[in-house]
C-alpha positions as CSV (number, residue, x, y, z in Angstrom):
1,M,0.0,0.0,0.0
2,D,1.1,3.6,-0.7
3,N,1.8,5.5,2.5
4,T,0.5,8.8,1.2
5,I,-1.9,9.6,-1.6
6,S,-2.4,13.2,-2.6
7,P,-3.4,15.2,-5.6
8,C,-0.9,15.6,-8.5
9,L,0.0,18.8,-10.2
10,E,0.4,19.4,-13.9
11,S,4.2,19.3,-13.7
12,E,4.1,15.9,-12.0
13,R,2.0,14.1,-14.6
14,P,4.2,11.6,-16.5
15,E,4.1,10.9,-20.2
16,V,1.9,7.8,-20.7
17,D,2.0,5.3,-23.5
18,P,-1.2,5.9,-25.6
19,A,-1.7,2.2,-25.7
20,I,-2.1,2.1,-21.9
21,L,-4.6,4.9,-22.1
22,D,-6.5,3.1,-24.7
23,E,-6.9,0.1,-22.3
24,Y,-9.0,2.4,-20.0
25,A,-10.6,4.9,-22.3
26,A,-10.9,3.4,-25.8
27,K,-13.9,4.7,-27.6
28,V,-15.0,6.7,-24.6
29,Q,-15.8,10.2,-25.9
30,P,-17.8,12.9,-24.1
31,S,-21.2,13.5,-25.8
32,G,-22.9,16.0,-23.5
33,T,-23.4,17.3,-19.9
34,I,-25.5,15.5,-17.3
35,E,-27.6,16.7,-14.4
36,L,-26.7,15.5,-10.9
37,P,-29.2,15.9,-8.0
38,G,-28.6,18.9,-5.9
39,L,-25.6,20.0,-8.0
40,C,-25.0,22.4,-10.9
41,L,-22.0,22.4,-13.3
42,V,-19.9,25.5,-13.0
43,D,-18.4,25.3,-16.5
44,P,-20.6,23.3,-19.0
45,S,-17.8,22.5,-21.4
46,V,-17.7,18.8,-22.0
47,D,-14.1,18.7,-23.4
48,Y,-12.5,18.2,-20.0
49,Y,-13.8,14.8,-19.1
50,G,-12.9,12.4,-21.9
51,G,-10.7,9.6,-20.5
52,Q,-10.9,10.8,-16.8
53,I,-10.2,7.7,-14.8
54,I,-11.9,7.3,-11.4
55,Y,-10.6,4.5,-9.2
56,L,-13.2,3.3,-6.7
57,D,-11.2,2.0,-3.7
58,F,-13.3,-0.4,-1.7
59,D,-10.2,-2.3,-0.5
60,G,-9.0,0.1,2.2
61,E,-5.9,2.3,2.4
62,E,-3.5,3.4,5.1
63,G,-1.9,6.8,5.6
64,V,-4.1,8.7,3.1
65,S,-3.8,12.5,3.0
66,Y,-6.8,14.8,2.4
67,N,-5.6,18.1,0.6
68,G,-8.8,20.2,0.4
69,P,-9.9,23.4,2.1
70,V,-8.0,21.9,5.1
71,T,-5.2,19.3,5.2
72,V,-5.6,16.1,7.1
73,D,-2.8,13.5,7.1
74,G,-2.6,9.9,8.2
75,I,-6.1,8.8,7.5
76,D,-6.7,5.1,7.6
77,V,-9.6,3.9,5.5
78,P,-10.8,0.4,6.2
79,A,-12.0,-1.9,3.5
80,L,-15.7,-1.9,2.8
81,S,-17.3,-4.5,5.1
82,L,-21.0,-5.3,5.6
83,P,-22.3,-6.4,9.0
84,G,-25.0,-8.8,10.1
85,D,-27.4,-10.2,7.5
86,L,-25.5,-8.2,4.8
87,A,-22.2,-9.9,5.5
88,G,-20.6,-11.6,2.5
89,Q,-22.5,-9.4,-0.1
90,E,-19.8,-6.8,-0.6
91,E,-19.1,-7.8,-4.2
92,V,-22.8,-7.7,-5.0
93,V,-23.0,-4.1,-3.6
94,I,-19.8,-3.0,-5.4
95,T,-20.8,-4.4,-8.8
96,R,-24.2,-2.7,-8.5
97,I,-22.6,0.6,-7.5
98,V,-20.2,0.5,-10.5
99,D,-23.1,-0.3,-12.9
100,E,-25.1,2.6,-11.5
101,L,-22.2,5.1,-11.8
102,K,-21.6,4.0,-15.4
103,H,-25.2,4.7,-16.1
104,T,-25.3,8.0,-14.3
105,F,-22.1,9.4,-16.0
106,A,-22.7,8.0,-19.4
107,G,-21.9,10.6,-22.0
108,L,-19.1,12.4,-20.0
109,G,-16.4,10.0,-21.1
110,V,-15.5,9.1,-17.5
111,V,-14.0,5.7,-16.9
112,F,-14.6,3.8,-13.6
113,T,-12.5,1.0,-12.3
114,T,-12.3,-1.0,-9.0
115,E,-8.7,-2.1,-9.8
116,K,-5.9,0.3,-9.0
117,P,-4.7,1.7,-12.4
118,V,-1.3,0.8,-13.7
119,S,1.7,3.0,-12.8
120,G,2.0,6.1,-15.0
121,L,-1.7,6.9,-15.3
122,T,-3.3,9.9,-13.6
123,Y,-6.6,9.2,-11.9
124,S,-8.8,10.3,-9.1
125,T,-9.5,8.0,-6.2
126,I,-12.8,7.7,-4.3
127,F,-12.0,6.0,-0.9
128,V,-15.2,4.2,0.2
129,G,-15.2,3.0,3.8
130,G,-14.8,4.0,7.4
131,D,-16.3,7.1,9.1
132,D,-15.7,10.8,9.3
133,S,-13.9,10.8,12.6
134,A,-10.7,12.4,11.1
135,F,-12.8,15.4,10.2
136,A,-14.9,15.6,13.5
137,E,-13.6,19.1,14.3
138,Y,-15.2,20.5,11.1
139,G,-18.6,18.8,11.3
140,S,-20.4,15.6,10.4
141,F,-20.2,14.3,6.8
142,L,-21.2,11.4,4.6
143,G,-18.6,12.3,2.0
144,L,-15.9,14.9,1.2
145,A,-14.1,15.9,-2.0
146,E,-10.8,17.7,-2.1
147,Q,-12.2,20.5,-4.3
148,I,-14.8,21.7,-6.8
149,D,-12.5,21.2,-9.7
150,V,-13.9,23.6,-12.3
151,G,-13.0,22.4,-15.7
152,N,-11.5,19.2,-14.3
153,Q,-8.0,20.8,-14.2
154,D,-6.7,18.3,-11.7
155,P,-7.4,14.7,-12.9
156,C,-6.0,13.1,-9.8
157,D,-7.8,14.8,-7.0
158,D,-9.5,12.5,-4.5
159,A,-12.6,12.2,-2.4
160,F,-13.9,10.2,0.6
161,V,-17.2,8.4,1.1
162,F,-17.7,7.3,4.7
163,G,-19.2,4.0,4.0
164,D,-19.6,2.8,7.6
165,I,-22.0,5.7,8.4
166,I,-24.1,4.9,5.3
167,I,-24.1,1.2,5.9
168,A,-25.5,1.6,9.4
169,R,-28.7,3.0,8.0
170,H,-29.6,0.0,5.9
171,S,-30.7,-3.6,6.3
172,N,-31.0,-4.6,2.6
173,V,-28.7,-4.5,-0.4
174,E,-31.0,-2.5,-2.6
175,T,-31.4,0.6,-0.4
176,L,-27.7,0.4,0.6
177,T,-26.5,0.3,-3.0
178,T,-28.7,3.3,-3.9
179,D,-27.6,5.4,-0.9
180,L,-23.9,4.6,-1.4
181,A,-24.0,5.3,-5.1
182,S,-25.8,8.6,-4.5
183,I,-23.1,9.8,-2.1
184,I,-20.3,8.6,-4.4
185,T,-22.0,10.4,-7.3
186,H,-22.2,13.6,-5.3
187,E,-18.4,13.6,-4.5
188,I,-17.5,12.7,-8.0
189,G,-19.6,15.6,-9.1
190,H,-17.4,18.0,-7.1
191,L,-14.2,16.5,-8.6
192,L,-15.7,17.2,-12.1
193,G,-16.6,20.8,-11.3
194,Y,-20.1,20.6,-10.0
195,E,-21.1,22.8,-7.0
196,H,-24.1,22.7,-4.7
197,A,-27.2,24.2,-6.4
198,H,-28.3,25.6,-3.1
199,S,-26.4,25.9,0.2
200,D,-27.0,27.8,3.4
201,S,-24.0,26.2,5.2
202,N,-20.9,28.1,6.2
203,G,-18.6,25.4,7.4
204,I,-15.1,25.3,5.9
205,L,-15.8,21.9,4.3
206,D,-19.4,22.3,3.4
207,R,-18.9,23.3,-0.2
208,V,-17.2,20.0,-1.0
209,A,-19.3,17.8,1.3
210,A,-22.2,15.4,1.2
211,I,-23.8,16.3,4.5
212,G,-26.8,13.9,4.2
213,S,-30.0,13.5,2.4
214,Q,-33.4,13.7,4.1
215,Q,-34.2,10.7,6.2
216,V,-37.9,10.3,6.7
217,I,-39.0,9.2,10.2
218,N,-42.7,9.1,9.6
219,I,-45.4,10.5,7.3
220,Q,-48.4,10.0,9.7
221,A,-48.1,13.3,11.6
222,D,-50.8,15.3,9.7
223,G,-49.8,19.0,9.8
224,A,-46.6,18.3,11.6
225,Y,-45.7,21.4,13.5
226,S,-43.2,20.7,16.3
227,V,-40.6,18.1,17.1
228,Y,-38.3,17.5,20.0
229,A,-35.5,14.9,20.6
230,C,-34.5,13.4,23.9
231,D,-34.1,10.0,25.6
232,L,-37.6,8.7,26.4
233,D,-37.0,5.0,27.0
234,G,-33.8,5.3,29.0
235,D,-31.6,3.4,26.6
236,G,-29.1,6.3,26.2
237,D,-30.0,7.5,22.7
238,N,-32.4,10.3,21.6
239,D,-35.9,9.4,20.6
240,V,-38.2,11.8,18.8
241,L,-41.5,13.5,19.8
242,S,-43.9,15.2,17.4
243,A,-46.9,17.5,17.7
244,S,-49.2,17.6,14.6
245,L,-51.8,20.3,14.2
246,S,-54.3,18.7,11.9
247,D,-54.8,15.4,13.7
248,D,-54.4,16.8,17.3
249,K,-51.7,14.2,17.9
250,I,-48.8,13.9,20.2
251,A,-46.6,10.9,19.3
252,W,-43.1,9.5,19.8
253,Y,-40.7,7.4,17.7
254,E,-38.2,5.1,19.3
255,N,-34.6,5.4,18.1
256,L,-33.6,2.0,16.9
257,G,-30.0,3.0,16.0
258,G,-28.3,3.7,12.7
259,G,-30.6,6.5,11.8
260,S,-33.7,4.2,12.0
261,F,-36.8,4.8,14.1
262,S,-39.8,2.8,15.1
263,A,-43.4,3.2,13.8
264,Q,-45.4,6.1,15.3
265,Q,-46.5,5.5,18.9
266,V,-49.4,7.7,19.7
267,I,-49.4,9.4,23.1
268,S,-52.6,11.4,22.7
269,T,-55.1,12.7,20.1
270,Q,-56.7,15.1,22.5
271,A,-54.4,18.0,21.9
272,N,-56.7,20.1,19.7
273,G,-54.5,21.9,17.3
274,A,-51.3,20.4,18.7
275,H,-48.7,23.2,18.3
276,W,-45.6,22.4,20.5
277,V,-44.1,19.5,22.3
278,Y,-41.3,19.2,24.9
279,A,-39.9,16.7,27.4
280,C,-38.3,16.9,30.8
281,D,-38.7,15.1,34.2
282,L,-41.8,16.6,35.7
283,D,-42.5,14.1,38.5
284,G,-38.9,13.6,39.8
285,D,-38.7,9.9,39.0
286,G,-35.7,10.2,36.7
287,D,-37.3,9.8,33.3
288,N,-38.5,12.4,30.8
289,D,-42.2,13.2,30.8
290,V,-43.9,15.0,28.0
291,L,-45.5,18.5,27.7
292,S,-47.8,19.7,24.9
293,A,-49.4,23.0,24.0
294,S,-52.4,23.1,21.7
295,I,-53.8,26.3,20.2
296,L,-57.5,25.3,19.4
297,D,-58.4,24.3,22.9
298,D,-55.9,26.7,24.7
299,K,-54.5,23.8,26.5
300,I,-51.1,22.9,28.1
301,A,-50.9,19.3,29.1
302,W,-48.4,16.7,30.4
303,Y,-48.2,13.0,30.1
304,E,-46.4,10.8,32.6
305,N,-43.7,8.5,31.2
306,L,-44.6,5.0,32.1
307,I,-42.2,3.2,29.7
308,S,-39.9,2.1,32.5
309,A,-42.9,0.6,34.2
310,G,-43.4,-1.7,31.3
311,V,-45.9,0.3,29.3
312,G,-45.1,0.1,25.6
313,S,-46.2,3.6,24.8
314,P,-46.1,6.6,27.2
315,E,-49.4,7.3,28.7
316,I,-50.8,9.0,31.8
317,D,-53.0,7.3,34.4
318,V,-52.5,9.5,37.4
319,E,-55.6,8.2,39.2
320,R,-54.2,4.6,38.8
321,N,-57.7,3.4,37.8
322,G,-56.7,1.8,34.5
323,T,-57.9,4.7,32.4
324,D,-55.6,6.9,30.5
325,D,-56.2,10.4,31.9
326,V,-55.1,13.7,30.4
327,H,-54.5,16.3,33.1
328,T,-54.0,19.9,32.1
329,L,-52.0,22.8,33.6
330,V,-53.0,26.3,32.6
331,W,-51.0,29.5,33.3
332,C,-53.3,32.2,34.5
333,S,-51.9,35.7,35.3
334,G,-48.4,34.3,35.3
335,S,-48.9,31.7,38.0
336,W,-49.3,27.9,37.9
337,P,-52.3,26.2,39.5
338,E,-51.8,25.0,43.1
339,H,-50.6,21.4,43.8
340,F,-48.0,21.4,41.0
341,A,-46.2,18.5,42.7
342,G,-49.3,16.5,43.3
343,V,-52.4,15.2,41.5
344,Y,-54.1,17.8,39.2
345,G,-57.7,18.8,38.9
346,P,-59.5,19.8,35.7
347,Q,-58.5,22.8,33.6
348,R,-59.5,26.2,35.0
349,R,-62.2,27.7,32.8
350,G,-61.8,31.2,31.4
351,C,-58.0,31.0,31.3
352,R,-55.8,31.1,28.2
353,P,-52.2,29.9,28.2
354,R,-49.8,32.8,28.1
355,G,-46.2,33.1,27.1
356,N,-44.3,31.3,24.3
357,P,-44.9,27.5,24.4
358,G,-41.7,27.1,22.3
359,S,-39.6,28.5,25.1
360,G,-39.6,25.1,26.8
361,I,-43.2,24.1,27.5
362,G,-44.5,22.0,24.6
363,Q,-43.5,18.4,24.2
364,S,-45.0,15.0,25.0
365,V,-44.4,11.4,25.9
């Protein structure tokens, strides 16, 4: 293995026997530009790409250098490895990724290979594997290119795709292949002179990064208005709460790890016009209870967390009579009702919640 891999400069490019080039790029001629999701081509000339070789390194590499907006040396990239039920299907995934990339970049004259090119050729490397820990001080990333190479002036700049992070999201080959190919495509785009079509990020690496596509948790929160994340089931990771306006619903979603969440678990559908949700320990038993604010019934309510008591979904049964009760706290003239630490009576009539629910009162369990 090479100890250090870094971009080459024009003066460093050796003369190459045309026959060797033909082995990789014979009959590959650019025929037009392509559109890449979320990216736009800075310079639409297609003359720059014919014969560009991209080496997809799934085998791992030690001591790699990243020479982009920042310089990071000594990066060890492990070989692509699939866990659990996906173990042993690495070659299937790699083959499908290469096929998808060839299809996506058809017409640009780009050549893809999973075998390290012979000595004397210039090429870009996409290192696929590992995580983004070497770049932790700059943010969290799914992929990083060294530059937006307008006009493809440097045909041997590199990029990283943090395969371990992406793999953790998936349990089947089809979705994993699609996701990995998407991030690889994104970073190749940067190396070919594509920039982000829209970006509000200001991080030093954000212009050359794949920060992550939308990961849908649930589509059953009608009129979703507020979310909050905290540990609801005491397992050490952050679960998610939602308040949805149109279906009067407060719900939670268990964090299953790897970016996956459980199906929606309904806490209440009695928050008329649910507007805000929040969680904290209200009864001093060490777990996070839920608060909600709803605008169509002027109600602020809380729901005791009974997950630790063996209840599958958080509910409230303060009277301990087997019925799920909803008890309401209303702030009248800047003061809370009496008996805040005890059992609560019905909502006081004629009072409207005041203050901003989003300031910390407005979540549920």
